[in-house]
N, C-alpha and C positions, 0 to 999 in steps of 0.2 A: 498386787503390787501397790505400795503406797504412792499417791500422786506426787509429782515433782514439779518444780518451776521450769520455765522454758529455756533457761540458760544452760550452757555446757558445764560451768563450774559446779562442784558438788557442795559448796557451802550453803548452809541454810540462809534463806532470804526472808527478811521481815520488813514490813512497812509500819511506821508509827504515825498516828494522826488522832485527832479528836474532833467531835462534832457537838454542836450545842443544840439542846432540845429546850425550846422556850416554854416557860411556865408562867402562870399568873402569880405574882408575888403575894397577893392578898390570900390566895388559897394555899400557896406553898411558901410560907414565910421562912422556912429553913433553907430554901434554894436561892441563896444570894448570888446576884450577877451584877446588876447595876442598881442605882438608887431606887429606880421605879420599875425595874424588871427582875423577873426571876427566871432561873434556868438550871438545868443539870447538864453536865458535860460527860460525854461518853468517850473514854480513852480506849483505843483499840490497837493491838499489835497484830497485824495480819500476816499469817504464814503463807507465802506464795506457793508452797507445796500443797495444792488443793484449794488455795485462796480461802482459808478458814481462819477465824480469829483464834490466835494462840493465847492471848491474854487480854482481859477486859477489866476496866475499872470505871466506876461511876462516881463522880464527885459533884459538889455544887458548882455552878457555872463560873464562879470567880477564882477557881483553882487553875493555875497556869499549867500548860501541857508538860512542861519540863519536870514538874515535881513527881508525877507517877512514873515518868520515863526513867528518872534517876534511881528508882527503886527496883527496876527490872534486873534480873540476873540472866543476861543473854548468854547463850552457849558460846564457848570460845571458838573462834574461826567463823562465826556467823556474820552476815552482812545485814545491816539495818539501814533503811533509807527513810528520810523525813524531810520536811520542808523547813523554811527559815524560822518558823515559829519555835523551833527547838534549839535556837542558837544559844550555845553555852560552851565557851572555850574550855572551861574546867572539865565539863562532862566529856568533851572530845578527847581530852588527855586521859581521862579515866577509862574510856572505851578502848583507847589504844593500848593502855597498860594491861587491860584485861584480855587483849588479843581479839577484840571485836572490831570489825571493819564497819565504817559508816560512809554513806553518800548523802550529801545535802547540797544546798545552794549557798554560795558565799554572799554575805551581805555587801551592799554597795559601798558602805562606809568602813569596811574592814581594812585594817592596816597590816601590811605584810612585807616581807623581803623575799625577792626571788633568789633562790639558791642555784638552780640549774633549769635547763629546758630539755625536753625530749623531742625526738623526731616524730613528726605526725605523718599519717597516711592520707594523701590527698583524696578527695571525693567522698569522705565519710562524714563531713559536717564539722569535724574537729578542727578548730583554727589555731589552738595553742594548748600545750601540755607542759605545765611548769611544776617544779618542786619548790615550795615556798615555806617560809617560817612566819607564823603570825607574830606581830610585834605590838599588838594592842596592850593596854594596861592590864587587862585580865588574863593575858596569855604569856606574860613575861616570866612567870615562875618556872614552868617546865615546858618550854617550847619544843614541839616535835615537828619534824618535817612532814608536810602534807602536800597533796596534789591539787593544783588549781587548773581546771580544765575549761576552756572556752569552746562552746558548741553553738553552731548556727543551725536552727531548725528551718529547712527550706519550705516546709509545708505552711507554717504560720509566719514565716519571715521574722523570727525572733531569735535573739541571742541569749544564751544562758551561761552562767558561770558556776561550775560545780566544784565542790570541795570534798575530798576523800582522803582516807589514810591507807588505801590499798595501792601499793606501788607495783603490783604484778599484773593486774588486769589491764586490758587495753583501754584507752580513753573512750573509744566508741562503746565498749561494754559498760563502762561507768555511766555514760550518758543514757544508754538503754535501761540501765537499772533504775535511774531516776524516773524515766518515762513509765516504767512498770508500776511506780508508786500510784498511778491513777487507779489501780485496782481497788485500793482502799476507799477511794471516793465513790466508786461503783458500789462497793459494799454498803456504805452509809446510805446511798440513794435507794438501794434495794430494801434495806430494813425500814427506812422511813416511809416508803411508799406501800409496802406490803405487810408490815407487822405493826401491831397496835402500840406504838410508843410516842404518839403525838397527843392523844387524849387519854387521860388516866382515870381509872376507876376509883381511886382513893387519893387523898391529899397528904397523907402522912409520908414520912421518909421511907418507911418499910414498904408501903403500898407502891410507891414509885419504883423503888429498887426491885421489888418482886416482879412487877410487870416488865421491866427492862430485861431481867434475867430470864424470865419465861420466853420473851421474844428471842433472846440469844439461843436458848435451848431449842426452840422451834426451828431456827435457822440451821443449827448444827444437824438436827434430825433430817431436815430436807436435803442438806448437802450430802449427808451420808447415804440417803436413799438415791440421790442422783449418781453418786459414785458407784453404788452397788449395782444400779441398773445400767451403768455405762451409757448414759444418754446425754444429749446436748440441750435438753430443755432448760429454760431459764427458771429461776426460783419462783418468779411471779406466775409462770404458767403451771408449774407444779402445784402451787397453792390453789389456783383456779380449778385444777382437776380434782384436788382433794375436796374442795367445797362442793363441787357437783356430785361427788360420790360419798358425801359425808355419812349418809344413813344407809349405805349399802355395804355388804360384806364382800370385799374385793381383795385380791392379792395386789398389794400396792406396786410391787416391782413389775408385775405383768401389766398392770394398768399403765404405768409410765412408759414401758417399752412399746405398748400397743399404740399410744398416742405419738410417741417419738418416731416410730416406724410403722405408719399406717399400712393396712393391707392394700395390695394393688386393686385397681378398679376392675370390676367384673367385665366379662366380654361384652363389647358394645352390641353384639347381636342379641336382640330381645325378641321374645315371642310377640307376634303381631296380634292386635286385638281383633276379635271376631266382629 
């Protein structure tokens, strides 16, 4: 059975984000970022069904996140979650017209008009659930009703304002969807710490792209092995196991299962020394 996300709804769930990989501008003159700095930007759409990258794009560091995002053809009925770096009111309207739901955070300077309010359930952290219409200069052409949800996180004592175009899911579910976006941050941390995408073997554009795509392929293979073995080992631990057994002919699935479920300790009764 294919892996699924943890929520009850059946819609596909994606997270969009990008991470910057710093480069030396003298060695990588094509990777423009700032005047004195070079970088490439890794744009990823993470499928929460299995927490695997569903789409990846590599661009120079000065390309804004919204440009690759606007080129995506997301499935109708899917839910995509992203941070305020993807703020684009026109894109929000395009997603709504395509039947794609989104969850993001509302900017503090956003201008809107409250159309109605919904009843909230006490004790869930949701302090307000409004139906609004954006009234900013860039949203006047085709305004669509959106949801503005205020949520208080008791763990970190912080208040969040979420924006969504799904009017059926509960406010608490929408807040939990945005919280699940943290999985893409874990993904970036994993590939940067365990896969070779910080130091590059070549300085050309093709060399950098090849190394990044090889790293993505390695991650997908490891994730597939983890799924086939049905284990809870982390990707970093699987990599260490492979490195220790690199020059041995082993059944990889059995190797992973053996380390994930070690054999019980033998009987403590031992033969006494003469």
